[in-house]
N, C-alpha and C positions, 0 to 999 in steps of 0.2 A: 733047624734049630738056632736061636740066638742064645749066649749065656752071658750074664753079669752079675755083681752085686748090688743089691739094695739094702742099701744100710749096713746089718751084721748078718744077711741072709742071701743063700745061694738062689736065682730066679734063674728056668729055662721056660723059654717060651717056642712053642712051635707051630702058632698060629694068631695072627693078628691082623686088623686092618692097617695096612702099608704107610696110609697120610695121617694114622694117630699119632699123639705128640706125647711127649713123656706126661705133662700136665693133665691130660684126658686119662692116660693110661692109669696114675694114679690116683686119682681122683674118682674115677667110675670103676675099674678094676681091684684097685687095693685097697679102696677105703682112704688112704691117704687126704686128705683134705686139708694139711697144714697149710700146703701152697696153694695158692690163691689165683682165680683167673680173672683181671681187671682190663687189661685191654686185645690179648688175646694177639698183640702186634710186635710186642719184644718193647713197647715204649714205656709201661712202668715199672715193670721188675716185681711187681706181686707175686709172680709165680718160680724166679728164681730158687734155681738148687744149686748142688755143687758134684761134679761131675771129675771124677779120677781117673788116667791115663796110667797103664803100667807099662813101664819103661824100666829095661835092664833091673826089672825085679822089686825097681820102686815107684810107688803111688807119687803123682803129680797131679794137682789139682788145681780146678779154675770153677769160676760161677757162670753160668750159661742161663739163657731161658726156657725155663722148662715148657712155655706153648710153643718156642719154636723146633726145639730139636726133637726130632722123629724117634720115635720108641726102636725102631731097628739099629738107629748109630748107636745103641746102647751095648751092643754087642764085644764083652771082653773088657766092661768100663767097669768102675765103681759110682754108682749114684749114690748122693748122701742129700737125705731130706730133712726138714726142720724137724722132725720127729724123733730123730736119730739123737738129737743133742741133750734132750732130756728124757727117759725112758721112767723113771721111779714117779708114784703116782704122788700127788700133791708135794713137791718138793720144795723142800727150804730153799730161801735165798742163795744158801753155799753150796745147797746140791744142784744149782741150774750150771749147764756149761757158761762158762765165764763172759762168753757175749750175750746171755739172755740177760745174766745176773747186772751186766753193767749198763744195759739198756733199760732193766727197771728202777735202778738204783739211781740213772741220771733221768728217768721219767722221759722216756724216748719212744713211746707210745700212748695214743689215744684210743681211736677207733680202732687199731689194730689190724686193720685189713691189711697194709703195706707191710707190716711190720716181720712177719715171717721170710719176705725178700731181702729187708735190710738184714735181719738175722745172716741169712744165709750167705749175703756179699761179705757182710763182717767175717763170718765163721769163715772164708774164704781165704781172705785176706791173713786171719789170725794164724791161720794155719803155714802160711808163706812166709811170716816172721817170727822172730823170737823175741822183739820187742818194739814197740810202739814206733811202726815206720815214718810217722811225721803228715802233718794235716794235708799236703799234698796229694799222697797216696793216699789217703783216704777217701778223698775227695773224687782219685780216680776210681777208685772201688766201687764208691756209690752213686757215680755220675748215672746209673742205669737205674736205677730205684728212685719211685716219685712219694714222694708226701704231702698228702693237702691240709692235714688238720696239725702234726704236732710242731713241724717247723725242725730245720736239718740242725741247730747248735746241739740241742740234747744229743742228737744222735752221734755229732760227732766227739762232742764229751765221752759217750759211750763206747768209741772204738778206741778212745785212747785211754779209758779207765781200765778196759777188757785185759789189757795187758799188764794190771797191775796185780791182778790176783796169782797166787799159786794153784800150779795144777790140781785140780779134782779126779775123781772117777770119771766124770762126764769129760775131762779135757783128753782121757786117753782114748774116744774115739777118733780123734785122728790129731797124736804129737805134732807140734808144728815142727820137728824133723822127720815128719813123714812117717814116724814107728807107729806100728799096729799093735792092737793086743793080740793074743794067742789065736783066738777064734776068728779074726779075720786075716791073721797067718794061714791058718789052715786053707781058710777060703780063697784064697791067695794064690795058694800051691793047685788046689782042684781047678781054680779056674784057666791058671795057665797050662794044665794039661788037656783039657776041654777044647781050647785055641790052639793047642796043636795037633788036637787029634780033626776041628773040625777044617776043613780046606775052603769050601766055597759053600757057604751057610744060603740056603735059601726057606723062608718062610712066606706058607700061602695060607689062602683061607680053603676051607674045604668046600668042594662044589664052585667056585667062583676063579675068575683066569685073574688073580691080583696076587701080585707077588711084591717083596723087599729083597733085591737081591746085594750081596755085600762080595762080590769081587777082591781078591787079594794079590791080585797082581793086573800088569797091563794087559798083559796079553787077555788075563780072562776078562776082562773089563770090555774091549776093545772085540771080542767072540761074542757076549752077552747082548753088546749095543747092535752087533751086527744080524743076531740072529732075534732080539726085538726093538727093532727100529722105532717102535711108537713109544718104549720105556723114557722116563723122563731121568736123566742125572739129578743127584741130589748130593751136596756136601753138607754145608752148616744148616741147611734151608732157610736162612734168616729171610728170604724174600720168600722163597716158595711154600712154606707155611704160612703165610699171610693170605696167599690165593686160596689154600686150603680153609682157613676160618674165616675168612670174611666174604671171599669170590664163592667158597664154594663150589672151588675147581677141583673136583679130586681127580688121581691118575692111579691107573688100573696096575701098573707096573713103575717100580723105583729103582734104580741102581744106585748104590751109595759107590762114591769115590773114595771115601776116607780111609778105606784099607787097604788100597794103591800105594805101595812105598814112594814107586817114582813120581806120585802126584803129589809126595809129601817131602820133598826135599828144600834144603835153600843152601846151595853151594857158591863158593866164591873163587874164581878164578883168575887168571891173565886176562879173559876173555870179558870178564865181569859176573853179574851176579845170574843165577836159575834159581827159578823160584816156583817152587812145586805148585800147581794152580788148586791142591784143594788142602793145602797149608792153611790153619787158622792165620789171622791175621796177627793175633799176639805172640805168633810164634816166632814171626821175624821182621815185625817194626822194630824193635832197637837195633838189631844189625844194620838193616837197611837204612836207616837214619845215622848210624855211624858213619855211612859214606855219602848219606843225602840227608843231611839235616835239617835242609831247607823245608822237608817235605814233613817233618815231624808233627807240625799244626793240623795238618791233612789228615793224616792218620789219628792221630789223637783225638781228631774231631768227628772220626768215621763211627757213626753210631754209639754205643754206650761198651764199657769193657766185656759185657756178657755179650754182644753183638761180636764185640773184635776176638773174643774166645771163639768161637764159633764159624764166623764168615769166613771167605777166601775170595784171592783174586779172581781165581778163575771163576766162581761163581759170580761175581761180580760183572767180569769181562762178558763172560755166555748171557747173560742177562739183559747184554745190549740197551742199558737205559742210558736216556741221552745227561741224565744228572746222577752216574754212579762216578763219584768222587777219585778212585782210582786211574779212571780211563784215561783223562788228560794229562795227568802226571806219568803214565806210561806212554803217551804218545808224546809229548815233549821231550823225555828219555831216551826216545826211538828205540824202544823197545820190540823183541819178537815174538811170535805166540808160536810152541811149539803144539802141533796137532798131531793126531795118531788114531788109527783106524786100522781093519785088517789088511786093509788095501796098502798101509805105508806110512810113511812120516811126511811132514810137509812142515815149512816155516812161514809164515805170514807177517809182516808188518803191522804192527797192530793200528797205524791209521789206516791202513787198507781193510780193515777186518770188518769193521761197521757199515751195513749197508744204506739200513734205513730204520726205523722207528721199530726197536725190538725185534730186527733182522741181521743176522751176520752171515759171515763166509764161513758157517760150520756146517758140514755136510751133515745127514743125518745119522751117517753111523761113525762119528766122528767125535772126538773128546779133547776139552786143551790138557796138554800134560804138563807144560809149564810157559814161563814167562820168563824170557832171557833179557836182563837190562845192560848194556856194553859198558866196560869198565871207564869211571870216571876220570875225564884228562884233567890236568893242573889249569888249564885255563877256562873251563868249566863252571858256568854260574847257572843259578836257578832262583825261580821266586815262583810259591805257591801260594794263591790265596781261595778262601772260600767266604761266600756270601749268603747266609740263611739267617731265618729268623728267631734262633734260638743258637748260643754259644754250642753246646753240644748234643749230640743226638737228635739232630735235626738233617733233612735232605736240602742240598744245595739250589739257591735260587741261582748263583752263576756260580762258576769255577774258574778260574785263570790260572794257567800255569803258563809260563816264561823260560825258555833256557837258550842258553847261546855260548860261543867262546868268546872271550875277552882278549882279543891279539892285538897289540899296537893301538890298545887305546879303541879298538874298532870292535863294534859285535859281528861276529862271523858266524854263520851255521845257523843264522834265529828260527827258532819252532816255537809259538805261541798255540797252545790248546787250549780250547773252552770245552764246557760243560755247562747247561742248559741253556743254549745260545740257537741248539738247533734240533731237527730229530733225533741226531746223534752224536757225540762229543766229534769235534773234529778240529781240525785246523784251522786257524787264522791266515791265510796266505798273504791275503793282502797285507797286513798288519806286517807281517814278519818281512814282507819285502820292504816295506818303509823303514825297517830298523835293520836290515843287513848293509854291513859295510858302513855303519854311521858311527858317530862317537856315543858312548854312553852318556846321556845328560838327560834333563828334565824336558828340554823342547826336542828332542829327539823323542823321545817318549810319549809327548803330547801328540807331536804331531802324525805319529805311528796311531794312537790311540781315536783319533778324527776316522782311520778307514775302517774300523770294528761296524759302521753299517755296511759296507761295501761287501764283507764277510758274512755277516750275518740278519738277518729279519726274524728276532725272535719271538714268539706269541706271548700272548700275555693269559697267565691261568691264576689258579689262588695262591700261587706262591710269589709272584711280582709280574708286573705288568711288562710288557716290551719297553715302553720308553722306560721303565726302570731298569731294568737289564743291562740296555746299551748306557745310559748314563753312569751306572755304578759300575760298570765294565771299563769305562774311561776314565773315571777316578779310582780304580786299582794301579791304573799305569803310574799317577803322580804319589802313589802309595809306595809303588817300589822304589823309585827315585826315592822318595826322602826316608824310606825302611834303609836301601842301601848306604845313604848316608849316615845314618844313627841317628838320625833325628825323631823317629820313632822305634818302637819294638815291636816285633813278631809277635801276636797270642802266644806265641808257645813259648817265650819268654818266661812269660809269667801267665799260665793258663789257670793257675789257681785265683786269681783275683778277677778274672770274668767268667767263671766257669759258671752253671745253670746254680749249683748248692750255693755258692758264694753270693751269686747275685740276690736268690732268695733270701738268704740272710742278711745280707745287704740292706734290701727292703724294709726286712722284717723288724730292722732295728732305727730306720727313720721317724 
């Protein structure tokens, strides 16, 4: 049995289809049709809901795509939908939740299909801040919400105005300081007790061999996988759920890794960083980028905030996609993967992990536990670049990450990792050899760039042609030089001005 809170109600489920998404369950089983299905791939944001995690007696909230998160991963959480924001029939403007009221008064909705998703993204932002956090924070919060008719300027105005209203009865659904009404407090206590009594919940369909497992420890996780070798691991399901909805590729057995504490860590030590394989991106990006600020653009452009609130490094790496953004970065950082099974633990350099398209050195009974990144040295330099058709929420055509030690004005220990150039993320060994031991200057970089075709013969597909991939990658070496010289800025310096939302606003004003 799994237990969770839905708005102000305790829910207990003993059977459901393991592949079922939150969105499908809300609409088909609960009759809550406020959350809309637009793309079913996490691109449009019409299905956005808010999820609360109970940590040390306090709820912490974030927006996620209801079409991607699986129902089984709601165990122990608080699910808030747009229906919870205003429960009174025919409410006046003053009786609406401040976010809803602002959207009405600022004319932020026309057809209304996308509006519930915008409302819930703004609601998550509203709960996380006591006052208006600024336009850039709002744009980040709304980066995964698509509006086709109203335009973004009225919505951005509503995001600012909602903070100007006094709290009303509807604001008490979730105060900005995360305190709750007495009713939810009682439910929270009941939920905590239920979780303490439930060590390893398993939900199955009567008469069918379908299960959704939620192991609570790494030991349980490895034992389950050993006994169910065909079972599929799932964390945020930001990619797996697309297989369910688009390819109708259903799984009989799913094992969630989200409840194993060993896979949810972030530790900094003298040896470097240890990042749990199941830890959502949004829970470690700021800490990671404090040490590697050059990676900020890559992470900020990795999906939308809803996706980053659910997706994880382990999921991306295990997927073994040639265009997964984190892999080239981790390869260039000389990261290692910790793999575990009932047979024991082993470490493997990430550049040796990928074997072929969607194939990796991960045994049937193994799970990725964590990613180890060596401690940064004072002489370490890093450049990260992603090329895609859209600035935000888009898959790479090419990803290039260059790392090296700059010692006595010479480049040493050079690693150049690329995505989108081969069947796997891979090192450009001829490029690195041309840079190693050389002075860091434009001529050196351009000479190295001429070696790219010796390392890769990229294919042509819907995202880019082979010729384009080779040429744009060469151009990136020019960018590395000019950016280091301060003649051009990183996109992350002012992503607001180039974001998808801001670009649409600018185009609309022409």
